[in-house]
DSSP file (Angstrom, degrees, kcal/mol; ACC not computed):
  #  RESIDUE AA STRUCTURE BP1 BP2  ACC     N-H-->O    O-->H-N    N-H-->O    O-->H-N    TCO  KAPPA ALPHA  PHI   PSI    X-CA   Y-CA   Z-CA
    1    1 A X              0   0    0      0, 0.0     2,-0.3     0, 0.0    27,-0.2   0.000 360.0 360.0 360.0 129.0   33.4 -245.8  277.5
    2    2 A X  E     -a   28   0A   0     25,-1.9    27,-2.8    50,-0.0     2,-0.7  -0.600 360.0-143.7 -81.6 138.7   36.7 -245.0  275.6
    3    3 A X  E     -a   29   0A   0     -2,-0.3    49,-2.7    25,-0.2    50,-2.1  -0.913  18.8-167.5-106.7 112.9   38.9 -242.2  277.0
    4    4 A X  E     -ab  30  53A   0     25,-3.2    27,-2.0    -2,-0.7     2,-0.5  -0.865   6.3-167.6-107.2 130.7   40.5 -240.2  274.2
    5    5 A X  E     -ab  31  54A   0     48,-2.5    50,-3.5    -2,-0.5     2,-0.5  -0.976   4.9-160.0-118.7 124.3   43.3 -237.8  274.7
    6    6 A X  E     -ab  32  55A   0     25,-2.3    27,-2.1    -2,-0.5     2,-0.4  -0.899  13.8-172.9-105.8 129.2   44.3 -235.4  271.9
    7    7 A X  E     +ab  33  56A   0     48,-3.1    50,-1.2    -2,-0.5    27,-0.2  -0.974  17.1 146.0-129.8 133.5   47.8 -233.9  272.2
    8    8 A X  E     -a   34   0A   0     25,-1.6    27,-2.4    -2,-0.4    28,-0.2  -0.603  57.6 -83.3-137.3-155.8   49.6 -231.2  270.2
    9    9 A X  S    S+     0   0    0     25,-0.3    27,-2.5    -2,-0.2    30,-0.2   0.968 115.3  11.6 -82.3 -57.5   52.2 -228.5  271.1
   10   10 A X  S    S-     0   0    0     24,-0.2    30,-2.8    25,-0.1    31,-0.3   0.563  86.2-129.4-102.5 -11.6   50.2 -225.5  272.4
   11   11 A X  S    S+     0   0    0     22,-0.3    23,-0.1    28,-0.2    21,-0.1   0.900  80.3 106.2  58.8  42.4   46.7 -227.0  272.9
   12   12 A X  S    S+     0   0    0     21,-0.1    77,-0.1    28,-0.1    -1,-0.0   0.676  86.1   3.8-116.3 -32.0   45.3 -224.1  270.9
   13   13 A X  S  > S+     0   0    0     76,-0.1     4,-1.2    75,-0.1    77,-0.5   0.730 125.1  29.5-123.7 -69.6   44.3 -225.4  267.5
   14   14 A X  H  > S+     0   0    0      2,-0.2     4,-2.2     1,-0.2     5,-0.2   0.965 119.6  42.6 -72.2 -54.6   44.6 -229.1  266.6
   15   15 A X  H  > S+     0   0    0      1,-0.2     4,-2.3     2,-0.2    -1,-0.2   0.893 114.5  50.0 -66.0 -38.8   44.1 -231.0  269.9
   16   16 A X  H  > S+     0   0    0      2,-0.2     4,-2.3     1,-0.2    -1,-0.2   0.849 109.3  54.1 -66.4 -29.0   41.2 -228.8  271.1
   17   17 A X  H  X S+     0   0    0     -4,-1.2     4,-2.8     2,-0.2    -2,-0.2   0.931 108.0  49.4 -66.2 -43.9   39.5 -229.4  267.8
   18   18 A X  H  X S+     0   0    0     -4,-2.2     4,-2.2     1,-0.2     5,-0.3   0.919 111.4  49.1 -58.9 -43.7   39.9 -233.1  268.2
   19   19 A X  H  X S+     0   0    0     -4,-2.3     4,-1.5     1,-0.2    -1,-0.2   0.910 113.5  46.7 -61.8 -42.2   38.4 -232.8  271.7
   20   20 A X  H  X S+     0   0    0     -4,-2.3     4,-0.5     2,-0.2    -2,-0.2   0.903 112.3  49.3 -67.4 -42.1   35.5 -230.8  270.4
   21   21 A X  H  < S+     0   0    0     -4,-2.8     3,-0.3     1,-0.2    -2,-0.2   0.915 124.4  28.0 -66.2 -43.7   34.8 -233.0  267.4
   22   22 A X  H >< S+     0   0    0     -4,-2.2     3,-1.2    -5,-0.2     6,-0.2   0.547 101.4  82.7 -98.1  -7.8   34.7 -236.3  269.4
   23   23 A X  H 3< S+     0   0    0     -4,-1.5    -1,-0.2    -5,-0.3     7,-0.2   0.713  87.1  57.1 -69.0 -20.6   33.6 -234.9  272.8
   24   24 A X  T 3< S+     0   0    0     -4,-0.5     2,-0.6    -3,-0.3    -1,-0.2   0.501  81.1 102.2 -88.3  -4.1   29.9 -234.9  271.7
   25   25 A X  S X  S-     0   0    0     -3,-1.2     3,-2.1     1,-0.1    -3,-0.0  -0.712  70.1-143.0 -82.6 120.7   30.0 -238.6  271.0
   26   26 A X  T 3  S+     0   0    0     -2,-0.6    -1,-0.1     1,-0.3    -4,-0.0   0.757  95.9  59.2 -57.9 -27.0   28.3 -240.4  273.9
   27   27 A X  T 3  S+     0   0    0    -26,-0.1   -25,-1.9    -3,-0.0     2,-0.4   0.551 101.9  66.6 -79.5  -6.3   30.7 -243.4  273.8
   28   28 A X  E <   -a    2   0A   0     -3,-2.1     2,-0.4    -6,-0.2   -25,-0.2  -0.890  58.0-158.9-121.5 145.9   33.8 -241.2  274.4
   29   29 A X  E     -a    3   0A   0    -27,-2.8   -25,-3.2    -2,-0.4     2,-0.4  -0.978  30.0-163.9-109.5 134.7   35.3 -239.1  277.1
   30   30 A X  E     +a    4   0A   0     -2,-0.4     2,-0.3   -27,-0.2   -25,-0.2  -0.930  19.8 168.3-128.4 146.4   37.7 -236.6  275.6
   31   31 A X  E     -a    5   0A   0    -27,-2.0   -25,-2.3    -2,-0.4     2,-0.3  -0.934  13.4-157.3-139.1 163.3   40.4 -234.3  276.8
   32   32 A X  E     +a    6   0A   0     -2,-0.3     2,-0.3   -27,-0.2   -25,-0.2  -0.987  15.7 163.5-141.4 154.6   43.1 -232.3  275.1
   33   33 A X  E     -a    7   0A   0    -27,-2.1   -25,-1.6    -2,-0.3     2,-0.3  -0.970  27.6-120.0-159.4 167.7   46.5 -230.9  276.2
   34   34 A X  E     -ac   8  42A   0      7,-2.7     9,-2.9    -2,-0.3   -25,-0.3  -0.892   8.6-142.7-119.5 150.5   49.7 -229.5  274.9
   35   35 A X  S    S+     0   0    0    -27,-2.4   -26,-0.2    -2,-0.3   -25,-0.1   0.721  75.7  92.3 -82.0 -22.9   53.3 -230.7  275.3
   36   36 A X  S >  S-     0   0    0    -27,-2.5     3,-1.7   -28,-0.2     7,-0.2  -0.439  82.1-125.7 -73.0 148.1   54.8 -227.3  275.6
   37   37 A X  T 3  S+     0   0    0      1,-0.3     5,-0.2    -2,-0.1    -1,-0.1   0.781 111.7  49.6 -64.8 -26.3   55.2 -225.9  279.1
   38   38 A X  T 3  S+     0   0    0      3,-0.1    -1,-0.3     4,-0.0    -2,-0.1   0.133  83.7 135.5 -98.7  20.4   53.3 -222.7  278.0
   39   39 A X  S <  S-     0   0    0     -3,-1.7     3,-0.5   -30,-0.2   -28,-0.2  -0.242  70.5-113.2 -63.8 155.5   50.4 -224.7  276.5
   40   40 A X  S    S+     0   0    0    -30,-2.8     2,-0.4     1,-0.3   -29,-0.2   0.938 114.6  14.0 -53.8 -49.3   46.9 -223.6  277.2
   41   41 A X  S    S-     0   0    0    -31,-0.3    -7,-2.7     3,-0.0    -1,-0.3  -0.908  91.6-143.4-127.0 101.2   46.4 -226.9  279.1
   42   42 A X  B     -c   34   0A   0     -3,-0.5     2,-0.2    -2,-0.4    -7,-0.2  -0.398  24.6-107.4 -67.4 139.6   49.8 -228.5  279.7
   43   43 A X        -     0   0    0     -9,-2.9     2,-0.3    -7,-0.2    -1,-0.1  -0.462  43.8-172.0 -67.4 132.3   49.9 -232.3  279.5
   44   44 A X    >>  -     0   0    0     -2,-0.2     4,-1.9     1,-0.1     3,-0.6  -0.800  38.8-105.1-124.6 167.0   50.2 -233.9  282.9
   45   45 A X  H 3> S+     0   0    0     -2,-0.3     4,-2.8     1,-0.2     5,-0.3   0.884 118.8  58.2 -55.6 -41.9   50.7 -237.4  284.3
   46   46 A X  H 3> S+     0   0    0      1,-0.2     4,-1.5     2,-0.2    -1,-0.2   0.846 105.2  50.3 -61.8 -33.9   47.1 -237.6  285.3
   47   47 A X  H <> S+     0   0    0     -3,-0.6     4,-1.6     2,-0.2    -1,-0.2   0.934 112.0  46.8 -67.6 -46.3   46.0 -237.0  281.7
   48   48 A X  H  < S+     0   0    0     -4,-1.9     3,-0.2     1,-0.2    -2,-0.2   0.928 114.7  46.2 -62.3 -46.4   48.3 -239.7  280.3
   49   49 A X  H  < S+     0   0    0     -4,-2.8    -1,-0.2     1,-0.2    -2,-0.2   0.793 110.7  54.6 -68.2 -28.0   47.2 -242.3  283.0
   50   50 A X  H  < S+     0   0    0     -4,-1.5    -1,-0.2    -5,-0.3    -2,-0.2   0.842  93.2  90.9 -70.5 -35.6   43.5 -241.4  282.4
   51   51 A X     <  -     0   0    0     -4,-1.6   -47,-0.2    -3,-0.2     3,-0.1  -0.248  49.2-170.6 -74.4 147.2   43.6 -242.1  278.7
   52   52 A X  S    S+     0   0    0    -49,-2.7    25,-2.5     1,-0.4     2,-0.4   0.767  88.3  21.1 -90.7 -42.5   42.9 -245.3  276.8
   53   53 A X  E     -bd   4  77A   0    -50,-2.1   -48,-2.5    23,-0.2     2,-0.6  -0.996  69.6-159.2-130.8 130.6   44.1 -243.9  273.5
   54   54 A X  E     -bd   5  78A   0     23,-3.4    25,-3.1    -2,-0.4     2,-0.6  -0.947   7.4-161.7-111.5 119.7   46.4 -240.9  273.1
   55   55 A X  E     -bd   6  79A   0    -50,-3.5   -48,-3.1    -2,-0.6     2,-0.3  -0.897   7.9-172.7-102.4 117.4   46.3 -239.2  269.7
   56   56 A X  E     -bd   7  80A   0     23,-3.0    25,-3.0    -2,-0.6    26,-0.3  -0.766  20.5-141.1-104.1 156.8   49.3 -237.0  268.9
   57   57 A X  S    S+     0   0    0    -50,-1.2    26,-2.7    -2,-0.3     2,-0.3   0.822  77.5  21.5 -88.3 -32.3   49.4 -234.8  265.8
   58   58 A X  S >> S-     0   0    0     24,-0.2     4,-1.4    23,-0.1     3,-0.9  -0.925  77.6-110.0-136.9 157.8   53.1 -235.1  264.7
   59   59 A X  H 3> S+     0   0    0     -2,-0.3     4,-2.2     1,-0.2     5,-0.2   0.846 116.6  60.3 -56.0 -34.9   56.0 -237.6  265.2
   60   60 A X  H 3> S+     0   0    0      1,-0.2     4,-2.4     2,-0.2    -1,-0.2   0.857 102.1  53.1 -62.8 -33.8   57.8 -235.1  267.3
   61   61 A X  H <> S+     0   0    0     -3,-0.9     4,-2.7     2,-0.2    -1,-0.2   0.900 107.3  51.3 -66.4 -39.9   54.9 -235.1  269.8
   62   62 A X  H  X S+     0   0    0     -4,-1.4     4,-2.4     2,-0.2    -2,-0.2   0.919 111.3  47.4 -63.5 -43.6   55.1 -238.9  270.0
   63   63 A X  H  X S+     0   0    0     -4,-2.2     4,-2.2     2,-0.2    -2,-0.2   0.934 114.2  46.3 -63.5 -46.4   58.8 -238.8  270.8
   64   64 A X  H  X S+     0   0    0     -4,-2.4     4,-3.0     2,-0.2     5,-0.3   0.918 113.2  49.3 -62.7 -43.6   58.4 -236.0  273.4
   65   65 A X  H  X S+     0   0    0     -4,-2.7     4,-2.6     1,-0.2    -1,-0.2   0.928 111.7  48.2 -63.9 -45.3   55.5 -237.8  275.1
   66   66 A X  H  < S+     0   0    0     -4,-2.4     4,-0.3    -5,-0.2    -1,-0.2   0.889 116.2  44.7 -62.0 -39.2   57.3 -241.1  275.2
   67   67 A X  H >< S+     0   0    0     -4,-2.2     3,-0.5    -5,-0.2    -2,-0.2   0.938 120.1  38.1 -70.5 -47.2   60.4 -239.5  276.7
   68   68 A X  H 3< S+     0   0    0     -4,-3.0     3,-0.2     1,-0.2    -2,-0.2   0.815 128.2  31.3 -76.9 -31.5   58.6 -237.3  279.2
   69   69 A X  T >X S+     0   0    0     -4,-2.6     3,-1.3    -5,-0.3     4,-1.3   0.028  74.0 128.6-118.9  26.7   55.9 -239.7  280.3
   70   70 A X  T <4 S+     0   0    0     -3,-0.5     3,-0.4    -4,-0.3    -1,-0.1   0.860  75.3  52.7 -49.8 -43.0   57.7 -243.1  279.9
   71   71 A X  T 34 S+     0   0    0      1,-0.2    -1,-0.3    -3,-0.2    -2,-0.1   0.774 111.4  46.2 -67.1 -26.8   56.8 -244.1  283.5
   72   72 A X  T <4 S+     0   0    0     -3,-1.3     2,-0.8     2,-0.1    -1,-0.2   0.609  87.3  95.2 -94.7 -14.1   53.1 -243.4  282.9
   73   73 A X     <  +     0   0    0     -4,-1.3   -24,-0.1    -3,-0.4     5,-0.0  -0.701  44.2 129.9 -83.2 111.5   52.7 -245.1  279.5
   74   74 A X  S    S-     0   0    0     -2,-0.8    -1,-0.2     3,-0.0    -2,-0.1   0.599  78.3  -4.0-124.2 -78.6   51.4 -248.6  280.3
   75   75 A X  S    S+     0   0    0    -26,-0.1    -2,-0.1     2,-0.1     2,-0.1   0.439  95.9 118.4-104.6  -1.8   48.3 -249.9  278.4
   76   76 A X        -     0   0    0      1,-0.1     2,-0.4   -28,-0.1   -23,-0.2  -0.373  63.8-127.8 -67.7 140.9   47.5 -246.7  276.4
   77   77 A X  E     -d   53   0A   0    -25,-2.5   -23,-3.4    -2,-0.1     2,-0.6  -0.768  20.3-153.0 -83.8 135.2   47.6 -246.9  272.7
   78   78 A X  E     -d   54   0A   0     -2,-0.4     2,-0.4   -25,-0.2   -23,-0.2  -0.951  16.6-177.3-114.9 115.6   49.7 -244.0  271.3
   79   79 A X  E     -d   55   0A   0    -25,-3.1   -23,-3.0    -2,-0.6     2,-0.6  -0.948  19.0-151.4-121.9 128.3   48.7 -243.0  267.8
   80   80 A X  E     -d   56   0A   0     -2,-0.4   -23,-0.2   -25,-0.2   -21,-0.1  -0.880   6.6-169.3 -96.6 121.3   50.4 -240.4  265.6
   81   81 A X        -     0   0    0    -25,-3.0   -24,-0.2    -2,-0.6   -23,-0.1   0.638  29.1-133.2 -84.9 -15.8   47.8 -238.8  263.2
   82   82 A X        +     0   0    0    -26,-0.3     2,-0.6     1,-0.2   -24,-0.2   0.909  48.6 153.7  64.8  43.3   50.4 -237.0  261.0
   83   83 A X        -     0   0    0    -26,-2.7    -1,-0.2   -27,-0.1    -2,-0.1  -0.916  34.2-142.9-108.3 113.0   48.5 -233.7  261.0
   84   84 A X        -     0   0    0     -2,-0.6     2,-2.1     1,-0.1     3,-0.3  -0.205  29.6 -98.5 -71.2 165.5   50.8 -230.6  260.5
   85   85 A X  S    S+     0   0    0      1,-0.2    -1,-0.1   -72,-0.0   -27,-0.0  -0.407  88.6 112.1 -82.8  62.7   50.3 -227.3  262.3
   86   86 A X        +     0   0    0     -2,-2.1     2,-0.3     2,-0.1    -1,-0.2   0.230  56.6  82.5-116.7  10.8   48.6 -225.8  259.3
   87   87 A X        -     0   0    0     -3,-0.3     2,-0.2     6,-0.0   -73,-0.1  -0.861  64.7-132.6-126.5 151.7   45.0 -225.4  260.6
   88   88 A X    >   -     0   0    0     -2,-0.3     3,-1.8     1,-0.1     6,-0.2  -0.499  53.4 -70.9 -88.7 166.5   43.0 -223.0  262.7
   89   89 A X  T 3  S+     0   0    0      1,-0.3    -1,-0.1    -2,-0.2     3,-0.1  -0.404 120.9   1.6 -58.9 129.2   40.7 -224.1  265.6
   90   90 A X  T 3  S+     0   0    0    -77,-0.5    -1,-0.3     1,-0.2     2,-0.2   0.714  86.1 172.1  61.2  25.3   37.7 -225.9  264.1
   91   91 A X    <>  -     0   0    0     -3,-1.8     4,-2.6     1,-0.1     3,-0.3  -0.462  37.8-130.3 -59.0 128.7   38.9 -225.5  260.6
   92   92 A X  H  > S+     0   0    0      1,-0.2     4,-2.1     2,-0.2    -1,-0.1   0.857 108.1  52.3 -55.1 -36.7   36.5 -227.5  258.4
   93   93 A X  H  > S+     0   0    0      2,-0.2     4,-2.1     1,-0.2    -1,-0.2   0.900 110.1  48.4 -66.0 -39.7   39.5 -229.3  256.7
   94   94 A X  H  > S+     0   0    0     -3,-0.3     4,-2.7     2,-0.2    -2,-0.2   0.913 109.9  51.9 -65.7 -43.2   41.0 -230.2  260.0
   95   95 A X  H  X S+     0   0    0     -4,-2.6     4,-2.5     1,-0.2    -2,-0.2   0.920 109.9  49.6 -58.8 -44.4   37.6 -231.6  261.2
   96   96 A X  H  X S+     0   0    0     -4,-2.1     4,-1.4    -5,-0.2    -1,-0.2   0.913 110.8  49.3 -62.2 -44.1   37.4 -233.7  258.1
   97   97 A X  H  X S+     0   0    0     -4,-2.1     4,-2.8     1,-0.2     3,-0.3   0.929 111.9  48.6 -61.6 -45.8   40.9 -235.1  258.6
   98   98 A X  H  X S+     0   0    0     -4,-2.7     4,-2.4     1,-0.2     5,-0.4   0.910 109.3  52.4 -61.7 -42.3   40.2 -235.9  262.2
   99   99 A X  H  < S+     0   0    0     -4,-2.5     4,-0.3    -5,-0.2    -1,-0.2   0.776 115.3  42.7 -66.2 -25.6   36.9 -237.7  261.3
  100  100 A X  H  < S+     0   0    0     -4,-1.4     4,-0.4    -3,-0.3    -2,-0.2   0.882 121.4  36.7 -83.2 -42.6   38.8 -239.8  258.7
  101  101 A X  H  < S+     0   0    0     -4,-2.8     4,-0.3    -5,-0.2    -2,-0.2   0.817 111.8  52.6 -86.7 -32.5   41.9 -240.6  260.7
  102  102 A X  S >X S+     0   0    0     -4,-2.4     3,-1.9    -5,-0.3     4,-0.6   0.943  94.8  62.3 -76.9 -48.8   40.6 -241.1  264.3
  103  103 A X  H >> S+     0   0    0     -5,-0.4     3,-1.5    -4,-0.3     4,-1.4   0.821  94.1  61.4 -53.9 -38.9   37.8 -243.7  264.1
  104  104 A X  H 34 S+     0   0    0     -4,-0.4    -1,-0.3     1,-0.3    -2,-0.1   0.792 105.6  49.8 -59.4 -23.0   39.8 -246.6  262.7
  105  105 A X  H <4 S+     0   0    0     -3,-1.9    -1,-0.3    -4,-0.3    -2,-0.2   0.601 105.9  56.7 -87.9 -11.8   41.9 -246.5  265.9
  106  106 A X  H <<        0   0    0     -3,-1.5    -2,-0.2    -4,-0.6    -1,-0.1   0.815 360.0 360.0 -89.7 -32.8   39.0 -246.5  268.3
  107  107 A X     <        0   0    0     -4,-1.4    -1,-0.2     0, 0.0    -2,-0.1   0.458 360.0 360.0 -92.9 360.0   37.2 -249.6  267.2
């Protein structure tokens, strides 16, 4: 079973949408978290170490994650989806983008 971690800034819109979209797929375990200290669910070492693949939404997230969790990043794939903060939670356009961009990195 693949463990997918979706990360954005606040864990309010994009990353929880990713978790919701792929969380119902039996082959995946999903979590989401935010990089900001005041995020709904702040990203922790245990999340990073748990994941097989970490999906970040923007290049700045990738840089922050690499800097803050350098010690915990070992075998995880770190993928930047390039999704700007222009969407609401479960926005149909965001769901479509996630369904297009995420699967090629899982298989």
